[in-house]
C-alpha positions as CSV (number, residue, x, y, z in Angstrom):
1,M,0.1,-0.1,0.1
2,S,1.5,3.3,-1.2
3,T,0.2,4.9,2.3
4,D,1.9,2.9,4.5
5,I,5.3,4.1,2.4
6,K,5.8,8.0,3.4
7,P,7.6,10.5,1.0
8,I,10.6,12.4,1.5
9,V,10.6,15.7,1.4
10,K,14.0,17.5,2.0
11,K,14.3,21.4,1.9
12,I,17.7,23.1,1.6
13,D,18.6,26.5,0.2
14,D,19.3,26.9,-3.3
15,N,22.4,27.3,-3.8
16,A,25.8,25.4,-5.0
17,Q,26.9,25.1,-1.4
18,S,24.1,23.6,0.4
19,L,23.7,21.3,-2.3
20,N,27.2,20.1,-1.8
21,D,26.2,20.0,1.6
22,F,23.3,17.7,1.0
23,Q,25.0,15.6,-1.0
24,K,28.1,15.0,1.6
25,E,25.2,14.9,4.6
26,L,23.2,11.8,2.7
27,S,26.8,10.0,1.6
28,E,28.5,10.3,5.0
29,G,25.3,9.6,7.0
30,S,23.7,6.4,8.9
31,L,20.2,6.8,7.0
32,K,21.1,4.3,4.0
33,K,17.4,4.3,2.9
34,E,16.9,7.9,2.2
35,K,20.6,8.2,0.6
36,E,19.2,5.5,-1.6
37,I,15.7,7.2,-2.4
38,L,17.2,10.7,-3.0
39,L,20.5,10.1,-4.3
40,N,19.9,6.9,-6.7
41,F,16.1,7.1,-7.4
42,P,13.7,9.7,-9.7
43,T,13.0,12.6,-8.2
44,V,10.8,15.4,-8.2
45,Y,12.2,19.0,-7.1
46,I,10.9,22.5,-6.6
47,H,13.3,25.6,-7.0
48,N,11.4,28.8,-5.4
49,W,12.4,32.2,-4.6
50,K,10.4,34.8,-2.8
51,N,9.9,38.4,-4.1
52,T,8.5,40.6,-1.6
53,T,5.0,38.8,-0.9
54,D,4.7,36.6,-4.6
55,Y,7.0,33.5,-5.6
56,E,8.8,32.1,-8.9
57,V,9.0,28.2,-8.9
58,Y,10.7,25.9,-11.1
59,I,9.3,22.5,-10.9
60,G,10.9,19.5,-12.9
61,E,12.0,15.6,-12.5
62,S,15.4,13.9,-12.5
63,N,17.3,10.3,-12.3
64,N,20.1,12.5,-10.7
65,I,19.2,15.4,-8.9
66,V,22.7,16.6,-7.7
67,Q,23.5,16.9,-11.4
68,R,20.7,18.0,-12.6
69,T,20.8,20.9,-10.2
70,K,24.4,21.4,-10.8
71,Q,23.4,21.8,-14.8
72,H,20.6,24.6,-13.6
73,Y,23.2,26.4,-11.6
74,D,26.0,26.3,-14.4
75,N,23.8,27.0,-17.7
76,V,23.7,31.0,-17.0
77,E,23.6,31.6,-20.7
78,V,20.1,29.6,-20.9
79,E,18.9,30.7,-17.4
80,S,20.2,34.2,-17.3
81,K,17.0,35.5,-15.6
82,W,16.3,32.4,-13.5
83,Q,19.8,32.6,-12.0
84,H,19.7,36.4,-11.2
85,N,16.5,35.6,-9.1
86,L,18.5,32.7,-7.5
87,Q,21.1,35.1,-7.0
88,T,19.2,38.3,-6.0
89,N,16.5,36.7,-3.6
90,K,15.9,34.2,-1.0
91,A,15.5,30.9,-2.6
92,S,15.0,27.6,-1.3
93,L,15.0,23.7,-3.2
94,Y,12.7,21.0,-1.9
95,I,13.8,17.6,-3.3
96,I,10.8,14.7,-3.0
97,G,11.6,10.9,-3.2
98,H,9.5,7.9,-2.7
99,E,10.4,4.3,-3.3
100,H,8.0,3.6,-5.7
101,F,8.9,6.4,-8.0
102,N,9.9,5.7,-11.6
103,K,10.1,7.8,-14.6
104,S,6.7,7.6,-15.4
105,L,5.1,8.5,-11.7
106,T,7.8,11.3,-11.2
107,L,6.5,12.9,-14.3
108,D,2.9,12.5,-13.2
109,I,3.8,14.2,-10.1
110,E,5.7,16.9,-11.5
111,N,2.5,17.5,-13.7
112,R,0.4,17.7,-10.5
113,L,2.9,20.1,-8.7
114,M,2.9,22.0,-11.7
115,L,-0.9,22.3,-12.1
116,Y,-1.6,23.0,-8.4
117,M,1.3,25.8,-8.1
118,M,-0.2,27.6,-11.2
119,S,-3.5,28.1,-9.1
120,V,-1.9,29.0,-6.1
121,E,-2.6,32.8,-5.7
122,R,1.3,33.5,-4.4
123,V,2.7,32.2,-7.2
124,K,3.1,34.7,-9.9
125,K,5.1,32.7,-12.4
126,I,6.4,29.1,-13.2
127,H,9.4,28.9,-15.4
128,N,9.1,25.4,-16.9
129,L,6.8,25.5,-19.7
130,R,5.9,22.0,-20.2
131,G,4.0,19.3,-19.0
132,N,4.3,15.4,-20.0
133,P,1.2,13.6,-18.9
134,Q,1.7,9.6,-18.3
135,R,-0.8,7.3,-19.7
136,R,-1.2,3.9,-18.0
137,Y,1.8,2.4,-15.8
138,F,2.9,0.4,-12.8
139,P,2.1,1.5,-10.1
140,D,-0.5,4.4,-11.6
141,S,-3.0,3.8,-9.0
142,E,-0.8,5.3,-6.4
143,V,-0.6,8.7,-7.7
144,D,-2.9,10.3,-5.7
145,D,-2.1,9.1,-2.3
146,I,1.6,9.7,-2.9
147,F,0.6,13.3,-4.1
148,R,-1.8,14.1,-1.3
149,M,1.1,12.9,1.2
150,I,3.7,15.1,-0.7
151,W,1.7,18.2,-0.4
152,K,0.5,17.7,3.0
153,K,4.5,17.7,4.0
154,L,5.1,20.6,1.7
155,Q,2.1,22.4,3.4
156,R,3.5,22.5,6.7
157,D,6.6,23.7,5.8
158,N,5.1,26.6,4.0
159,H,1.6,27.2,3.7
160,E,1.5,30.6,1.6
161,L,3.4,28.4,-1.1
162,F,1.5,25.4,-0.8
163,P,-2.1,25.8,0.4
164,S,-4.8,23.5,1.0
165,E,-5.9,21.1,-1.5
166,S,-9.5,22.1,-1.7
167,S,-8.5,25.7,-1.9
168,I,-6.4,24.9,-4.5
169,R,-9.1,22.8,-6.6
170,D,-12.0,25.2,-6.1
171,S,-9.9,28.2,-7.7
172,A,-10.8,29.4,-11.4
173,V,-7.5,29.3,-12.4
174,F,-7.4,25.6,-11.5
175,K,-10.7,24.7,-13.4
176,A,-9.4,26.3,-16.5
177,S,-5.5,25.6,-16.1
178,P,-3.9,23.9,-19.5
179,L,-1.9,21.5,-17.1
180,H,-4.7,19.0,-16.6
181,K,-4.4,15.6,-17.7
182,L,-7.2,15.4,-20.2
183,T,-9.7,12.4,-20.7
184,E,-9.3,10.4,-23.8
185,E,-12.2,12.0,-25.4
186,Q,-10.7,15.4,-24.8
187,E,-7.0,14.1,-25.9
188,E,-8.1,12.5,-29.1
189,I,-10.2,15.7,-30.4
190,K,-7.2,17.8,-29.5
191,S,-4.8,15.7,-31.1
192,C,-6.6,15.9,-34.3
193,I,-7.4,19.7,-34.0
194,I,-3.2,20.4,-33.6
195,K,-2.9,18.2,-36.6
196,K,-5.5,20.2,-38.2
197,I,-4.0,23.2,-37.3
198,F,-0.6,23.0,-38.7
199,E,-1.6,20.9,-41.8
200,I,-3.4,24.6,-42.7
201,M,-0.6,26.5,-41.9
202,Q,1.2,24.9,-44.1
203,T,-1.0,25.1,-46.8
204,G,-1.2,29.1,-46.5
205,K,-5.3,28.5,-46.1
206,K,-7.0,31.5,-44.5
207,N,-10.3,31.8,-42.6
208,Q,-10.3,28.2,-41.7
209,L,-12.9,27.6,-39.0
210,I,-12.6,24.6,-36.2
211,F,-15.6,23.8,-34.3
212,V,-16.1,22.2,-31.3
213,E,-19.5,21.6,-29.5
214,G,-20.5,20.7,-26.1
215,E,-22.6,20.9,-23.3
216,A,-22.0,22.5,-20.1
217,G,-19.8,20.6,-18.1
218,T,-17.9,18.4,-20.9
219,G,-14.6,20.3,-20.6
220,K,-14.5,22.7,-23.4
221,T,-12.6,25.2,-21.1
222,V,-10.0,23.1,-20.5
223,L,-9.5,21.6,-23.7
224,N,-9.5,25.0,-25.4
225,S,-6.8,26.2,-22.6
226,S,-4.7,23.4,-23.1
227,L,-4.7,23.7,-27.2
228,F,-3.9,27.2,-26.6
229,Y,-0.7,26.6,-24.4
230,E,0.0,23.6,-26.5
231,I,0.3,25.8,-29.8
232,F,2.6,28.1,-28.0
233,S,4.6,25.3,-26.6
234,N,5.3,24.2,-29.5
235,A,6.3,27.8,-31.3
236,E,9.0,27.4,-28.5
237,E,10.2,24.3,-29.4
238,Q,10.5,25.2,-33.3
239,K,11.6,29.0,-32.2
240,L,8.6,30.3,-34.0
241,S,8.9,33.6,-32.3
242,S,6.7,35.1,-35.0
243,L,3.6,33.0,-34.2
244,K,0.5,35.5,-33.2
245,C,-2.4,33.5,-31.5
246,C,-5.2,35.0,-29.6
247,M,-7.4,34.0,-26.6
248,L,-10.8,35.3,-26.9
249,V,-13.8,35.3,-24.4
250,N,-16.5,37.6,-23.9
251,H,-17.0,37.4,-20.5
252,D,-15.7,39.6,-17.8
253,E,-14.7,37.4,-15.2
254,Q,-13.0,34.7,-17.9
255,I,-10.8,37.2,-19.2
256,T,-9.3,37.9,-15.6
257,V,-8.7,33.8,-15.5
258,Y,-6.9,33.7,-18.8
259,S,-5.1,36.8,-18.0
260,Q,-3.6,35.3,-15.1
261,I,-2.5,32.1,-16.6
262,A,-1.1,33.6,-19.6
263,K,0.9,35.9,-17.0
264,K,1.9,32.4,-14.9
265,L,3.1,30.4,-17.9
266,G,5.3,33.4,-19.2
267,L,3.3,34.2,-22.4
268,T,2.4,37.6,-22.0
269,E,6.1,38.8,-21.3
270,K,6.8,37.1,-24.2
271,Y,4.0,37.6,-26.2
272,G,2.4,40.6,-25.0
273,E,-1.5,40.7,-24.1
274,V,-2.7,37.3,-25.7
275,V,-6.4,37.3,-24.0
276,C,-8.9,39.8,-25.1
277,K,-12.4,40.2,-25.7
278,P,-13.7,40.0,-29.2
279,T,-14.8,43.5,-29.9
280,T,-10.9,44.4,-28.9
281,F,-9.4,41.9,-31.1
282,I,-11.8,43.2,-33.9
283,N,-11.0,46.4,-33.4
284,H,-7.5,46.2,-33.4
285,H,-7.1,43.4,-36.6
286,T,-7.6,43.7,-39.9
287,T,-8.2,41.4,-42.4
288,D,-5.4,42.5,-44.2
289,E,-2.9,41.3,-42.2
290,P,-5.1,38.1,-40.3
291,I,-3.1,36.5,-37.0
292,D,-2.2,32.5,-37.3
293,I,-4.9,31.6,-34.8
294,A,-7.8,32.8,-32.8
295,F,-9.2,30.8,-30.2
296,I,-12.7,31.2,-28.5
297,D,-14.0,30.1,-25.4
298,E,-17.3,30.4,-25.1
299,A,-18.4,31.2,-28.2
300,H,-22.0,30.8,-27.5
301,L,-21.7,34.4,-26.0
302,L,-20.5,35.9,-29.4
303,L,-22.3,38.5,-30.6
304,T,-24.8,38.0,-33.3
305,Q,-25.9,41.6,-34.0
306,G,-24.6,45.0,-33.2
307,K,-24.6,47.0,-30.2
308,Q,-23.2,50.5,-28.7
309,S,-19.7,48.9,-28.6
310,Y,-19.6,46.8,-31.4
311,Q,-20.4,48.1,-34.8
312,G,-21.1,44.5,-36.9
313,N,-23.4,42.1,-36.8
314,N,-21.3,38.7,-36.5
315,Q,-18.7,38.6,-34.4
316,L,-18.1,34.7,-35.2
317,Q,-17.7,35.6,-38.8
318,D,-15.4,38.8,-37.9
319,V,-13.1,37.0,-36.2
320,I,-12.8,34.5,-38.6
321,D,-11.8,37.4,-41.1
322,R,-9.1,38.1,-39.1
323,A,-7.7,35.0,-38.6
324,K,-5.8,32.1,-40.3
325,V,-7.8,29.5,-38.2
326,T,-10.1,30.1,-35.6
327,V,-11.1,27.4,-32.9
328,V,-14.3,27.6,-31.2
329,M,-15.7,26.3,-28.4
330,F,-19.9,26.2,-28.4
331,D,-23.1,25.6,-26.6
332,E,-26.2,26.6,-28.0
333,N,-27.9,25.8,-24.8
334,Q,-25.8,28.3,-22.9
335,I,-27.0,31.4,-25.1
336,L,-28.6,33.9,-23.1
337,T,-29.6,37.4,-24.6
338,T,-31.0,38.0,-27.7
339,E,-27.9,39.3,-29.0
340,Q,-26.5,36.3,-28.8
341,Y,-29.2,34.4,-30.3
342,W,-28.3,32.3,-33.7
343,E,-30.9,31.8,-36.3
344,E,-30.9,28.2,-37.4
345,Q,-29.8,28.6,-40.8
346,R,-27.1,31.0,-39.7
347,L,-25.3,28.6,-37.3
348,E,-25.9,25.6,-39.4
349,Y,-23.6,27.0,-42.0
350,Y,-20.8,27.1,-39.6
351,R,-21.3,23.8,-38.5
352,K,-21.5,22.9,-42.3
353,M,-18.4,24.5,-43.0
354,A,-16.6,22.7,-40.3
355,K,-18.1,19.6,-41.3
356,T,-16.9,19.8,-44.6
357,G,-13.1,20.4,-43.7
358,N,-13.2,17.8,-41.5
359,T,-12.8,19.9,-38.4
360,Y,-16.1,19.4,-36.3
361,F,-15.7,17.7,-32.9
362,E,-18.0,17.1,-30.3
363,L,-17.7,16.5,-26.6
364,K,-19.9,13.9,-25.1
365,N,-18.5,13.3,-21.8
366,Q,-20.2,15.3,-18.6
367,L,-17.1,15.9,-16.5
368,R,-18.3,18.7,-14.0
369,V,-21.4,17.0,-12.5
370,R,-20.2,14.2,-10.3
371,G,-23.3,12.3,-10.3
372,S,-25.1,9.2,-11.6
373,K,-26.4,8.8,-15.0
374,E,-29.7,9.4,-13.1
375,V,-28.9,12.4,-11.8
376,I,-27.8,13.8,-15.4
377,E,-31.0,12.5,-16.7
378,W,-33.2,14.1,-14.0
379,I,-31.5,17.8,-14.9
380,D,-32.1,16.9,-18.4
381,D,-35.5,16.3,-17.9
382,F,-36.2,19.3,-15.9
383,T,-34.0,22.2,-17.9
384,K,-34.4,20.5,-21.9
385,N,-37.9,18.4,-21.7
386,K,-39.5,20.8,-19.2
387,K,-41.1,17.9,-17.0
388,I,-39.9,16.5,-13.4
389,S,-39.1,13.0,-13.2
390,K,-38.5,11.3,-9.8
391,I,-35.8,12.6,-8.3
392,P,-33.0,10.0,-7.8
393,K,-30.9,8.9,-4.8
394,D,-27.2,9.1,-6.1
395,S,-25.0,6.3,-5.1
396,F,-21.8,8.7,-6.4
397,G,-22.7,11.1,-3.6
398,Y,-24.2,13.6,-5.9
399,E,-27.4,15.2,-3.7
400,I,-30.2,16.9,-5.3
401,K,-32.4,18.7,-2.2
402,I,-35.7,20.5,-2.4
403,F,-36.3,23.1,0.1
404,K,-39.2,24.6,1.4
405,D,-38.5,28.1,1.9
406,P,-35.5,30.6,1.1
407,Y,-34.3,30.5,4.7
408,E,-33.7,26.4,5.1
409,L,-31.6,27.4,1.5
410,E,-29.5,29.7,2.7
411,T,-28.9,28.1,6.0
412,A,-28.0,24.7,4.4
413,L,-25.4,26.7,2.1
414,Y,-24.1,28.4,4.7
415,E,-23.3,25.0,6.7
416,K,-21.9,23.4,3.5
417,A,-19.4,26.5,3.1
418,K,-18.2,26.2,6.8
419,S,-16.3,23.7,5.3
420,E,-13.0,23.6,3.5
421,E,-13.9,21.4,1.0
422,H,-17.3,22.7,-0.1
423,K,-16.6,26.2,0.7
424,L,-17.5,27.3,-2.8
425,S,-21.3,26.9,-2.2
426,R,-23.2,29.6,-3.1
427,M,-26.8,30.8,-4.1
428,I,-27.6,31.6,-7.6
429,A,-31.0,32.5,-9.0
430,T,-32.9,33.6,-12.2
431,Y,-33.2,37.1,-13.2
432,D,-36.4,37.7,-11.9
433,W,-35.6,40.5,-9.6
434,E,-34.5,44.3,-10.8
435,Y,-30.7,44.9,-10.7
436,S,-28.5,47.4,-12.5
437,S,-24.7,47.7,-12.4
438,K,-24.6,51.1,-13.3
439,S,-27.1,52.4,-10.6
440,S,-28.2,51.9,-6.9
441,P,-32.1,51.3,-6.5
442,N,-34.2,54.1,-6.8
443,N,-35.4,54.0,-3.2
444,R,-33.8,55.7,-0.2
445,I,-34.7,52.7,2.0
446,K,-33.3,50.0,-0.2
447,K,-29.3,49.6,0.2
448,Y,-28.6,47.2,-2.4
449,W,-30.3,45.6,-5.4
450,E,-32.3,42.5,-4.0
451,V,-33.7,39.3,-4.3
452,V,-36.9,39.7,-2.5
453,I,-39.0,36.2,-1.3
454,D,-42.0,37.3,0.8
455,G,-40.1,38.9,4.0
456,W,-36.8,37.1,3.1
457,H,-34.2,39.0,0.9
458,K,-30.8,38.9,-0.2
459,P,-28.4,41.4,-2.0
460,W,-27.0,40.2,-5.4
461,N,-24.9,40.2,-8.1
462,K,-21.7,41.9,-6.5
463,Q,-23.8,44.0,-4.5
464,L,-21.6,43.7,-1.5
465,E,-18.1,44.4,-2.8
466,K,-19.2,48.2,-2.4
467,E,-18.7,47.7,1.4
468,L,-15.4,46.3,1.5
469,A,-11.9,47.9,2.6
470,R,-9.4,48.9,0.0
471,K,-7.3,46.2,0.7
472,E,-10.1,43.4,0.8
473,K,-10.9,44.5,-3.0
474,R,-7.3,44.6,-3.9
475,A,-7.1,40.9,-2.6
476,N,-10.6,39.8,-4.8
477,K,-9.3,41.5,-7.8
478,E,-8.1,38.4,-9.6
479,L,-10.7,36.1,-7.8
480,S,-14.4,35.3,-9.3
481,W,-17.4,35.8,-7.8
482,A,-17.9,32.9,-6.4
483,E,-14.4,32.7,-5.0
484,Q,-14.5,36.3,-3.0
485,P,-15.5,35.8,0.7
486,Q,-18.1,38.3,1.0
487,T,-20.6,36.4,-2.0
488,I,-21.5,33.8,0.8
489,G,-24.0,36.6,1.9
490,E,-25.2,37.1,-1.5
491,I,-26.7,35.9,-4.5
492,G,-25.4,35.6,-8.2
493,S,-27.2,35.4,-11.6
494,T,-25.9,33.6,-14.9
495,F,-24.0,36.8,-15.5
496,T,-21.5,36.0,-12.5
497,I,-21.7,32.0,-12.3
498,Q,-21.5,31.2,-16.3
499,G,-18.5,29.5,-17.1
500,F,-17.6,28.6,-13.4
501,D,-18.5,25.9,-11.1
502,L,-19.4,25.5,-7.7
503,N,-19.3,23.0,-4.7
504,Y,-23.0,23.1,-4.2
505,A,-25.3,25.2,-6.2
506,G,-28.1,26.7,-4.3
507,V,-30.6,27.5,-7.0
508,I,-33.5,29.8,-6.5
509,L,-36.1,29.9,-9.4
510,G,-37.7,32.9,-9.5
511,P,-41.2,33.6,-10.7
512,S,-40.2,33.3,-14.6
513,V,-40.3,29.4,-13.9
514,K,-43.7,27.7,-13.5
515,Y,-45.7,24.6,-13.4
516,R,-48.7,23.7,-15.2
517,N,-50.5,20.8,-16.4
518,G,-48.2,18.5,-15.4
519,R,-45.5,20.6,-17.5
520,I,-42.3,23.5,-16.4
521,V,-43.5,26.7,-18.2
522,F,-41.2,29.4,-18.7
523,D,-42.9,32.7,-18.1
524,P,-41.0,36.1,-19.6
525,S,-43.7,38.3,-18.5
526,E,-42.1,37.6,-15.0
527,S,-38.2,38.2,-16.2
528,C,-36.1,40.9,-15.0
529,N,-33.8,40.2,-17.9
530,T,-34.6,42.7,-21.0
531,K,-31.5,41.5,-22.8
532,A,-33.5,37.9,-22.8
533,V,-37.0,38.7,-23.4
534,R,-37.3,42.0,-25.9
535,N,-37.5,41.7,-29.5
536,R,-34.9,40.2,-31.7
537,T,-34.9,41.8,-35.5
538,L,-33.9,38.8,-37.6
539,S,-32.5,38.3,-41.4
540,D,-35.5,39.0,-42.8
541,G,-36.3,42.3,-41.1
542,K,-38.7,40.9,-38.7
543,K,-39.0,41.2,-35.2
544,K,-39.5,38.3,-32.9
545,K,-39.4,37.3,-28.9
546,F,-37.4,34.7,-27.8
547,G,-37.9,34.9,-24.3
548,E,-39.3,31.4,-23.4
549,I,-36.1,29.7,-24.9
550,L,-33.4,32.2,-23.3
551,I,-35.2,31.7,-19.8
552,Q,-34.8,27.8,-20.5
553,H,-31.2,28.1,-21.0
554,E,-30.9,30.4,-18.2
555,V,-32.7,27.9,-15.8
556,R,-30.1,24.9,-17.4
557,V,-26.6,27.2,-16.7
558,L,-28.1,27.8,-13.4
559,M,-28.6,24.0,-12.4
560,T,-25.6,22.5,-14.0
561,R,-23.1,24.7,-11.8
562,G,-23.0,22.4,-8.7
563,V,-20.2,19.6,-8.8
564,E,-21.0,18.0,-5.7
565,G,-24.6,19.2,-4.9
566,L,-27.8,20.7,-6.3
567,Y,-30.3,22.2,-3.9
568,I,-33.7,24.3,-5.0
569,Y,-36.0,26.5,-3.7
570,A,-39.1,27.6,-6.3
571,C,-41.2,30.7,-5.8
572,D,-43.8,29.2,-7.7
573,K,-46.1,27.0,-5.6
574,E,-47.1,24.8,-7.8
575,L,-43.2,24.0,-8.8
576,Q,-42.5,24.2,-5.2
577,K,-45.0,21.3,-4.7
578,A,-44.5,18.9,-7.7
579,L,-40.8,19.4,-6.8
580,L,-41.5,18.2,-3.3
581,S,-43.6,15.4,-4.5
582,A,-40.4,14.4,-6.8
583,I,-38.3,13.0,-3.6
584,D,-37.7,9.8,-3.9
585,K,-39.3,8.6,-0.2
């Protein structure tokens, strides 16, 4: 059993003298097993140095830790900047060994450390760029246990550099990281896309489209992030410094996440700003000089008609016109506003365009909701088929729970959020209460825009950040809405939570979601989301409303946020009664 064998973690000052002392101590010491494991077995190592409050790290693995570390110290030409950091800042080196370590296992531990440390708030840069995830080997079943023991030892030494595993796994950067080990489905699609990209680049073609579809939780963001990073890594290896790539996303909080990832991996330093919004990209690039590759995450958020900041009528086409290759991640069921709405023939045109070039792919496996097939089917029935099935008891531990009033829901979410493992539990609601990001409530009594249900009320959509001190606001600057501590006391909407995960999602279904004659009804007249319920002018000049389908999409986004559980309260009495009756007693 791997848990019976403890890893060895040694920390020394990061300099040549300390390395020599370490080698001498092991060679002359009485601990023969420790000497054997650290000097003769494969090891993993972490160089780190602290600059004021932030860290930079270099993570690697080696069959000869002493020789490899001396190479780092000696190779001033290649690693001059890294050398400068070692010489001018307080630096330390962790050397990690385990008697079960082999080449494949150390590579997996190295990858996991890179994945975790890129998600640590205090780590501002990781210097080594490439991971090397392994497939099956002996003893790959021990990786999780061995890594957990290593991380606990590291955390005991420095909790700033090595915070709790749960805090890392809950971070938005972790969930979007390109360093995740991909599933077989993701890996297969990634390999095909990279091959297609380089084929297109060699032919000199322009305006080519690669189209990836997948529903919420199927791993689109991780695949996109991994592709983006892989292209840059290949460019590094082939010394293609002129390669121009850009990541586009129309969501403010996702822009922040991708920008952090680009900075931590050194992409921003080498290539400039590589993450931006589609409108910014369109305004700063021309069709005459297209960039090499444009990656678009959450492409269903692209605009299909003009607005004040965007004067065109199709952002996807405008991006395609400005890139040799455009890679999009798309989910038709997450379109939320009339300005994002796609007429079927227009959307089908792009699908067909990709299918004709064998560049259409589909992600099918659900990766977010850790529930059984029955749980997924129940959520699908509610959000797609407008029916309430018997609520299943999930053998995997996923919990669907219905609450009789919002007080109970709030109390249950607070209890979950008290636990370090479930602290990313939040309340979210359909957009059925007034809100404006540009003004305060037109009421001297009301301090915030609020969700109000009978006598119960809560602020929502980032209202509590107004009360924070400057230091707290600065600490929250690079955190998603759900990661900010004060948001446990407010309610989010699709505009704060779309694209992100929660441990437990406490969903309030407002008056726009009803139950009549045995069917769920989506009622635009009860919604306060003007972007969803107003008229949309179609390509033939006719005006049409799409409120019902857009509210249906909104509910699906909300009900697919919870990784471990879904808590529900419904304002509509008939819907509430039907949900309570559906509990499998």
